[in-house]
C-alpha positions, 0 to 999 in steps of 0.5 A: 475126827476134827469137828472144828468149823473152819468157816467160822475162822474165815468169817472172824477175819472179815471185820479185821479186813474191813477195818484195814481197808477203812483205815487205808482209805482214810489215810488216802483221803487225809493225804489228798485233803492235807493241803486244804487243811492249811486254810483252817490253821491259825496264821501268823505272817510275821517275817521273823517267823517265816524266812520266805516272808522276809523276801521280795521274790523267790524262784526255784525248780519243779522236780516231781514224780506224779502218781496216776489218780486211779491206780496210784502208780507213779506215771508222770515226771514233772520238770520246770520253774516257778517264780513268786514276786511281791511275796511280802505284799498283799498281792503276791504274784506266782508264775510257773511253767513246767513240762510233764511226760510219762515215765516212759518218755511219751506224751510230753506236754507243757503247763503254765500257772499264772494269775495267782490271787491269794485268799487271806494271809499266808499261813505260817505253821511249824517250818513252812509258809503256805499261800492259798488262793486261786490261779489259772492253769493251762490244760489241753482244752485251754486255760482253766481259771479260778483253780484252788491252789496251795503254794508251800515253802518249807524250811528254806529249801523245799517247795510244793504246789497243789491244785484242786483235782476237781478243777483239773480233772485229776490231771496232776495225780493224787500228790502235790507237785514238789520242787526246790527253792533253788535254780541250778542255772542261777547257781551254776550257769555254765551247766545251762548254756 
């Protein structure tokens, strides 16, 4: 006769399951807070240490898939353009316009980003340069001013844009908006005619 109490086995799994859930929750929090951490890093704004700081302007494309903030599933497609002028000054200007639609093609709409105001100096770390500040973002209800914004140029090719989800009602999901430091319409204009 088996006298082993299997209820004890199930109870011993609970602490391990709780630990897995806690670690997964911490991972999600870290991913959402990562753009903000750039504020705390030591900054260097030497043009020699950052390719982007040696330029006066940079334009590129926004090409991103955004997750739904509540489900974590990919739900939105973003496509558009951005331009940053006066990069190597105390007052860089950033503007962007992009379309956003569900992955099934429904709910298409447009957003613009303007009036970027930098906070402090650009943060140069590893192979990226991050500009933190605030911007105005158009939403369905109208423009939202003073949205904490993080603009990151990475390794001469990649780009990302982050808006504080508390100011945008998590409209852009729980991930940064990705893009490139290239515009195919400039490189191959016959494709865009």
